[in-house]
LUMDREN-598968 format. One record per residue (C-alpha): residue number from 1; chain; x, y, z. Coordinates in pm, whole numbers, plus 50000, padded with zeros to 5 digits. Layout:
+-----+-------+-------+-------+-------+
!  nr ! kette !    px !    py !    pz !
+-----+-------+-------+-------+-------+
! NUM !     A !     X !     Y !     Z !
...
+-----+-------+-------+-------+-------+
END
This chain:
+-----+-------+-------+-------+-------+
!  nr ! kette !    px !    py !    pz !
+-----+-------+-------+-------+-------+
!   1 !     A ! 49998 ! 49992 ! 50001 !
!   2 !     A ! 50129 ! 50355 ! 49890 !
!   3 !     A ! 50135 ! 50574 ! 50191 !
!   4 !     A ! 50128 ! 50965 ! 50116 !
!   5 !     A ! 50177 ! 51191 ! 50375 !
!   6 !     A ! 50036 ! 51574 ! 50325 !
!   7 !     A ! 50290 ! 51840 ! 50237 !
!   8 !     A ! 50137 ! 52045 ! 50523 !
!   9 !     A ! 50059 ! 51851 ! 50854 !
!  10 !     A ! 50117 ! 51885 ! 51221 !
!  11 !     A ! 50237 ! 52157 ! 51457 !
!  12 !     A ! 50177 ! 52503 ! 51338 !
!  13 !     A ! 50403 ! 52805 ! 51450 !
!  14 !     A ! 50161 ! 52916 ! 51719 !
!  15 !     A ! 50148 ! 52551 ! 51897 !
!  16 !     A ! 50517 ! 52493 ! 51849 !
!  17 !     A ! 50601 ! 52822 ! 51978 !
!  18 !     A ! 50362 ! 52770 ! 52293 !
!  19 !     A ! 50543 ! 52430 ! 52359 !
!  20 !     A ! 50871 ! 52545 ! 52325 !
!  21 !     A ! 50786 ! 52839 ! 52589 !
!  22 !     A ! 50657 ! 52574 ! 52823 !
!  23 !     A ! 50949 ! 52373 ! 52814 !
!  24 !     A ! 51195 ! 52645 ! 52842 !
!  25 !     A ! 51018 ! 52776 ! 53165 !
!  26 !     A ! 50968 ! 52405 ! 53312 !
!  27 !     A ! 51327 ! 52351 ! 53290 !
!  28 !     A ! 51427 ! 52532 ! 53601 !
!  29 !     A ! 51329 ! 52497 ! 53972 !
!  30 !     A ! 51007 ! 52669 ! 53967 !
!  31 !     A ! 50665 ! 52491 ! 53958 !
!  32 !     A ! 50476 ! 52558 ! 53643 !
!  33 !     A ! 50128 ! 52506 ! 53529 !
!  34 !     A ! 49952 ! 52590 ! 53234 !
!  35 !     A ! 49583 ! 52761 ! 53228 !
!  36 !     A ! 49404 ! 52485 ! 53042 !
!  37 !     A ! 49568 ! 52213 ! 52847 !
!  38 !     A ! 49840 ! 52377 ! 52655 !
!  39 !     A ! 49731 ! 52217 ! 52333 !
!  40 !     A ! 49440 ! 51999 ! 52220 !
!  41 !     A ! 49648 ! 51715 ! 52206 !
!  42 !     A ! 49623 ! 51408 ! 52512 !
!  43 !     A ! 49919 ! 51252 ! 52452 !
!  44 !     A ! 50135 ! 51600 ! 52448 !
!  45 !     A ! 49933 ! 51701 ! 52773 !
!  46 !     A ! 50047 ! 51385 ! 52913 !
!  47 !     A ! 50411 ! 51418 ! 52854 !
!  48 !     A ! 50436 ! 51778 ! 52998 !
!  49 !     A ! 50256 ! 51638 ! 53295 !
!  50 !     A ! 50547 ! 51399 ! 53345 !
!  51 !     A ! 50764 ! 51673 ! 53329 !
!  52 !     A ! 50584 ! 51825 ! 53614 !
!  53 !     A ! 50372 ! 52084 ! 53415 !
!  54 !     A ! 50019 ! 52066 ! 53580 !
!  55 !     A ! 49701 ! 52199 ! 53437 !
!  56 !     A ! 49479 ! 52452 ! 53635 !
!  57 !     A ! 49154 ! 52435 ! 53487 !
!  58 !     A ! 49067 ! 52790 ! 53604 !
!  59 !     A ! 49244 ! 53098 ! 53787 !
!  60 !     A ! 49120 ! 52968 ! 54109 !
!  61 !     A ! 49355 ! 52647 ! 54065 !
!  62 !     A ! 49661 ! 52850 ! 53983 !
!  63 !     A ! 49917 ! 52767 ! 54277 !
!  64 !     A ! 50256 ! 52737 ! 54103 !
!  65 !     A ! 50538 ! 52968 ! 54073 !
!  66 !     A ! 50462 ! 53019 ! 53689 !
!  67 !     A ! 50119 ! 53023 ! 53503 !
!  68 !     A ! 50144 ! 53009 ! 53115 !
!  69 !     A ! 49860 ! 53135 ! 52891 !
!  70 !     A ! 49822 ! 52888 ! 52616 !
!  71 !     A ! 49803 ! 52959 ! 52224 !
!  72 !     A ! 49429 ! 53015 ! 52232 !
!  73 !     A ! 49472 ! 53346 ! 52464 !
!  74 !     A ! 49225 ! 53436 ! 52718 !
!  75 !     A ! 48966 ! 53695 ! 52791 !
!  76 !     A ! 49099 ! 54049 ! 52911 !
!  77 !     A ! 48925 ! 53969 ! 53253 !
!  78 !     A ! 49109 ! 53661 ! 53314 !
!  79 !     A ! 49417 ! 53832 ! 53215 !
!  80 !     A ! 49347 ! 54058 ! 53513 !
!  81 !     A ! 49254 ! 53815 ! 53747 !
!  82 !     A ! 49586 ! 53600 ! 53629 !
!  83 !     A ! 49789 ! 53913 ! 53717 !
!  84 !     A ! 49658 ! 53958 ! 54069 !
!  85 !     A ! 49755 ! 53562 ! 54150 !
!  86 !     A ! 50117 ! 53622 ! 54240 !
!  87 !     A ! 50221 ! 53406 ! 54001 !
!  88 !     A ! 50483 ! 53494 ! 53710 !
!  89 !     A ! 50225 ! 53504 ! 53410 !
!  90 !     A ! 50395 ! 53403 ! 53080 !
!  91 !     A ! 50189 ! 53469 ! 52768 !
!  92 !     A ! 50227 ! 53184 ! 52492 !
!  93 !     A ! 49900 ! 53328 ! 52285 !
!  94 !     A ! 49958 ! 53277 ! 51953 !
!  95 !     A ! 50036 ! 53596 ! 51743 !
!  96 !     A ! 49794 ! 53534 ! 51489 !
!  97 !     A ! 49554 ! 53499 ! 51768 !
!  98 !     A ! 49648 ! 53822 ! 51924 !
!  99 !     A ! 49575 ! 53977 ! 51594 !
! 100 !     A ! 49255 ! 53874 ! 51574 !
! 101 !     A ! 49200 ! 53978 ! 51945 !
! 102 !     A ! 49316 ! 54344 ! 51835 !
! 103 !     A ! 49101 ! 54345 ! 51530 !
! 104 !     A ! 48774 ! 54242 ! 51746 !
! 105 !     A ! 48879 ! 54528 ! 51961 !
! 106 !     A ! 48931 ! 54774 ! 51735 !
! 107 !     A ! 48627 ! 54720 ! 51517 !
! 108 !     A ! 48416 ! 54732 ! 51829 !
! 109 !     A ! 48542 ! 55059 ! 51963 !
! 110 !     A ! 48493 ! 55210 ! 51604 !
! 111 !     A ! 48109 ! 55141 ! 51692 !
! 112 !     A ! 48059 ! 54814 ! 51476 !
! 113 !     A ! 47891 ! 54549 ! 51591 !
! 114 !     A ! 48139 ! 54261 ! 51587 !
! 115 !     A ! 48034 ! 53921 ! 51424 !
! 116 !     A ! 48287 ! 53627 ! 51516 !
! 117 !     A ! 48289 ! 53345 ! 51249 !
! 118 !     A ! 48380 ! 53037 ! 51483 !
! 119 !     A ! 48301 ! 52757 ! 51699 !
! 120 !     A ! 48068 ! 52908 ! 51988 !
! 121 !     A ! 48254 ! 52802 ! 52337 !
! 122 !     A ! 48598 ! 52750 ! 52196 !
! 123 !     A ! 48834 ! 52941 ! 52426 !
! 124 !     A ! 48994 ! 53139 ! 52135 !
! 125 !     A ! 48639 ! 53231 ! 52028 !
! 126 !     A ! 48570 ! 53317 ! 52395 !
! 127 !     A ! 48836 ! 53559 ! 52396 !
! 128 !     A ! 48764 ! 53739 ! 52064 !
! 129 !     A ! 48421 ! 53794 ! 52190 !
! 130 !     A ! 48549 ! 53934 ! 52523 !
! 131 !     A ! 48782 ! 54149 ! 52354 !
! 132 !     A ! 48504 ! 54282 ! 52122 !
! 133 !     A ! 48282 ! 54355 ! 52397 !
! 134 !     A ! 48546 ! 54566 ! 52588 !
! 135 !     A ! 48572 ! 54786 ! 52280 !
! 136 !     A ! 48220 ! 54887 ! 52378 !
! 137 !     A ! 47998 ! 54751 ! 52105 !
! 138 !     A ! 47804 ! 54425 ! 52104 !
! 139 !     A ! 47958 ! 54129 ! 51933 !
! 140 !     A ! 47816 ! 53763 ! 51893 !
! 141 !     A ! 47923 ! 53437 ! 51721 !
! 142 !     A ! 47813 ! 53266 ! 51406 !
! 143 !     A ! 47927 ! 52937 ! 51274 !
! 144 !     A ! 47788 ! 52948 ! 50932 !
! 145 !     A ! 47580 ! 53154 ! 50685 !
! 146 !     A ! 47248 ! 53020 ! 50833 !
! 147 !     A ! 47346 ! 53155 ! 51170 !
! 148 !     A ! 47347 ! 53523 ! 51046 !
! 149 !     A ! 47007 ! 53702 ! 51184 !
! 150 !     A ! 46750 ! 53793 ! 50953 !
! 151 !     A ! 46699 ! 54130 ! 51097 !
! 152 !     A ! 47073 ! 54216 ! 51142 !
! 153 !     A ! 47179 ! 54581 ! 51058 !
! 154 !     A ! 47494 ! 54743 ! 50952 !
! 155 !     A ! 47731 ! 54839 ! 50994 !
! 156 !     A ! 47924 ! 54493 ! 51105 !
! 157 !     A ! 48269 ! 54436 ! 51182 !
! 158 !     A ! 48379 ! 54077 ! 51076 !
! 159 !     A ! 48671 ! 53855 ! 51263 !
! 160 !     A ! 48736 ! 53496 ! 51226 !
! 161 !     A ! 48878 ! 53194 ! 51451 !
! 162 !     A ! 49208 ! 53160 ! 51326 !
! 163 !     A ! 49141 ! 52790 ! 51232 !
! 164 !     A ! 48807 ! 52843 ! 51085 !
! 165 !     A ! 48726 ! 52685 ! 50721 !
! 166 !     A ! 48731 ! 52942 ! 50475 !
! 167 !     A ! 48417 ! 52810 ! 50342 !
! 168 !     A ! 48220 ! 52906 ! 50642 !
! 169 !     A ! 48354 ! 53270 ! 50633 !
! 170 !     A ! 48254 ! 53299 ! 50277 !
! 171 !     A ! 47890 ! 53160 ! 50375 !
! 172 !     A ! 47851 ! 53451 ! 50612 !
! 173 !     A ! 47994 ! 53724 ! 50368 !
! 174 !     A ! 47731 ! 53587 ! 50107 !
! 175 !     A ! 47462 ! 53597 ! 50372 !
! 176 !     A ! 47543 ! 53948 ! 50461 !
! 177 !     A ! 47578 ! 54075 ! 50094 !
! 178 !     A ! 47212 ! 53918 ! 50028 !
! 179 !     A ! 47075 ! 54107 ! 50321 !
! 180 !     A ! 47224 ! 54423 ! 50183 !
! 181 !     A ! 47437 ! 54431 ! 50534 !
! 182 !     A ! 47755 ! 54653 ! 50518 !
! 183 !     A ! 48030 ! 54509 ! 50677 !
! 184 !     A ! 48434 ! 54557 ! 50739 !
! 185 !     A ! 48615 ! 54216 ! 50695 !
! 186 !     A ! 48931 ! 54131 ! 50905 !
! 187 !     A ! 49022 ! 53780 ! 50770 !
! 188 !     A ! 49204 ! 53664 ! 51047 !
! 189 !     A ! 49205 ! 53289 ! 50921 !
! 190 !     A ! 49559 ! 53179 ! 51000 !
! 191 !     A ! 49740 ! 53105 ! 50658 !
! 192 !     A ! 49915 ! 52791 ! 50815 !
! 193 !     A ! 49534 ! 52669 ! 50865 !
! 194 !     A ! 49441 ! 52745 ! 50506 !
! 195 !     A ! 49766 ! 52577 ! 50363 !
! 196 !     A ! 49694 ! 52267 ! 50577 !
! 197 !     A ! 49361 ! 52263 ! 50465 !
! 198 !     A ! 49405 ! 52302 ! 50111 !
! 199 !     A ! 49674 ! 52058 ! 50091 !
! 200 !     A ! 49461 ! 51767 ! 50283 !
! 201 !     A ! 49202 ! 51864 ! 50022 !
! 202 !     A ! 49389 ! 51825 ! 49743 !
! 203 !     A ! 49552 ! 51499 ! 49863 !
! 204 !     A ! 49236 ! 51331 ! 49939 !
! 205 !     A ! 49104 ! 51349 ! 49585 !
! 206 !     A ! 49391 ! 51141 ! 49483 !
! 207 !     A ! 49359 ! 50859 ! 49750 !
! 208 !     A ! 49154 ! 50564 ! 49877 !
! 209 !     A ! 49110 ! 50701 ! 50193 !
! 210 !     A ! 49234 ! 50978 ! 50441 !
! 211 !     A ! 49359 ! 50920 ! 50783 !
! 212 !     A ! 49379 ! 51259 ! 51003 !
! 213 !     A ! 49582 ! 51230 ! 51302 !
! 214 !     A ! 49507 ! 51458 ! 51591 !
! 215 !     A ! 49299 ! 51504 ! 51943 !
! 216 !     A ! 48945 ! 51466 ! 51922 !
! 217 !     A ! 48918 ! 51771 ! 52119 !
! 218 !     A ! 49103 ! 51981 ! 51846 !
! 219 !     A ! 48878 ! 52217 ! 51663 !
! 220 !     A ! 49156 ! 52255 ! 51366 !
! 221 !     A ! 49173 ! 51855 ! 51349 !
! 222 !     A ! 48797 ! 51816 ! 51318 !
! 223 !     A ! 48788 ! 52066 ! 51055 !
! 224 !     A ! 49064 ! 51894 ! 50854 !
! 225 !     A ! 48835 ! 51547 ! 50911 !
! 226 !     A ! 48535 ! 51707 ! 50764 !
! 227 !     A ! 48709 ! 51850 ! 50474 !
! 228 !     A ! 48859 ! 51489 ! 50385 !
! 229 !     A ! 48532 ! 51334 ! 50442 !
! 230 !     A ! 48395 ! 51550 ! 50169 !
! 231 !     A ! 48683 ! 51526 ! 49929 !
! 232 !     A ! 48801 ! 51161 ! 50005 !
! 233 !     A ! 48614 ! 50820 ! 49922 !
! 234 !     A ! 48662 ! 50762 ! 50302 !
! 235 !     A ! 48821 ! 50915 ! 50561 !
! 236 !     A ! 48936 ! 50803 ! 50952 !
! 237 !     A ! 49039 ! 51027 ! 51237 !
! 238 !     A ! 49271 ! 50877 ! 51511 !
! 239 !     A ! 49477 ! 51006 ! 51801 !
! 240 !     A ! 49728 ! 50751 ! 51761 !
! 241 !     A ! 49878 ! 50471 ! 51563 !
! 242 !     A ! 49725 ! 50233 ! 51800 !
! 243 !     A ! 49366 ! 50301 ! 51717 !
! 244 !     A ! 49426 ! 50212 ! 51329 !
! 245 !     A ! 49268 ! 49887 ! 51213 !
! 246 !     A ! 49419 ! 49691 ! 50918 !
! 247 !     A ! 49059 ! 49584 ! 50791 !
! 248 !     A ! 48964 ! 49966 ! 50737 !
! 249 !     A ! 49226 ! 49961 ! 50452 !
! 250 !     A ! 49141 ! 49644 ! 50295 !
! 251 !     A ! 49174 ! 49634 ! 49896 !
! 252 !     A ! 49329 ! 49997 ! 49908 !
! 253 !     A ! 49619 ! 50079 ! 49707 !
! 254 !     A ! 49691 ! 50463 ! 49805 !
! 255 !     A ! 49619 ! 50614 ! 50164 !
! 256 !     A ! 49702 ! 50994 ! 50227 !
! 257 !     A ! 49784 ! 51108 ! 50611 !
! 258 !     A ! 49724 ! 51461 ! 50732 !
! 259 !     A ! 49717 ! 51577 ! 51094 !
! 260 !     A ! 49607 ! 51878 ! 51274 !
! 261 !     A ! 49832 ! 52165 ! 51400 !
! 262 !     A ! 49874 ! 52028 ! 51757 !
! 263 !     A ! 49990 ! 51696 ! 51616 !
! 264 !     A ! 50369 ! 51652 ! 51676 !
! 265 !     A ! 50558 ! 51497 ! 51422 !
! 266 !     A ! 50631 ! 51178 ! 51610 !
! 267 !     A ! 50278 ! 51095 ! 51621 !
! 268 !     A ! 50240 ! 51156 ! 51245 !
! 269 !     A ! 50532 ! 50896 ! 51172 !
! 270 !     A ! 50418 ! 50655 ! 51394 !
! 271 !     A ! 50078 ! 50646 ! 51178 !
! 272 !     A ! 50270 ! 50646 ! 50880 !
! 273 !     A ! 50494 ! 50350 ! 50960 !
! 274 !     A ! 50173 ! 50128 ! 51100 !
! 275 !     A ! 50015 ! 50193 ! 50765 !
! 276 !     A ! 50352 ! 50128 ! 50560 !
! 277 !     A ! 50383 ! 49787 ! 50746 !
! 278 !     A ! 50023 ! 49692 ! 50589 !
+-----+-------+-------+-------+-------+
END
């Protein structure tokens, strides 16, 4: 069986940067915590715990010398609360997320109602929503064009979850255009996200099956899986090579492999090696 790895797969800049920061600060004598799981990858989180890096589920749980803000970022209120804990706060927010937060705040401060295209309840989206509201205007989240309120009036400012699918943004813009709603768009989808999605979609059309590697709780990995489901004859989502079953690939000649932005290279290679062994 021919196994083809996507040209763009695995750790993005923001996730690798956050992990490098945590590894660096945990290399000393200080106790280190992350506010929430650093990335949506259970294996990596377990490896960090083995190094003594624990997870604080909320600000009230912060008890270490150092607390790290993960790549998803936090709301301004949580940032203020962390500053009052007495712990050293290390900000590992992805620069692309910071850009989206600033855009949300700017649009809101200019008097626009802010529409955030993303997954409601996701930590990054919660942060964007809060930063927009701190700008003084109303803000709300939509996942697709169907979520745009029929009675929405402009002007509207749009920001996008950095890992969102471009198609969802296009649907929202089309819905606003159809209603004649004026808007200013800040397309804050990360280029690394678009590159991974485009590469996965292209590969999926040339294989018998796609395997998507990454956390089941990872938003960007789930979106990759959705893309592969539509483009490939069949797609499978696994967190590790241990979940693969030989029977899934019976009679197949060519299988593609891609991975979410929170998936380390060794996990991808383990999946590739397992498939090659069959």
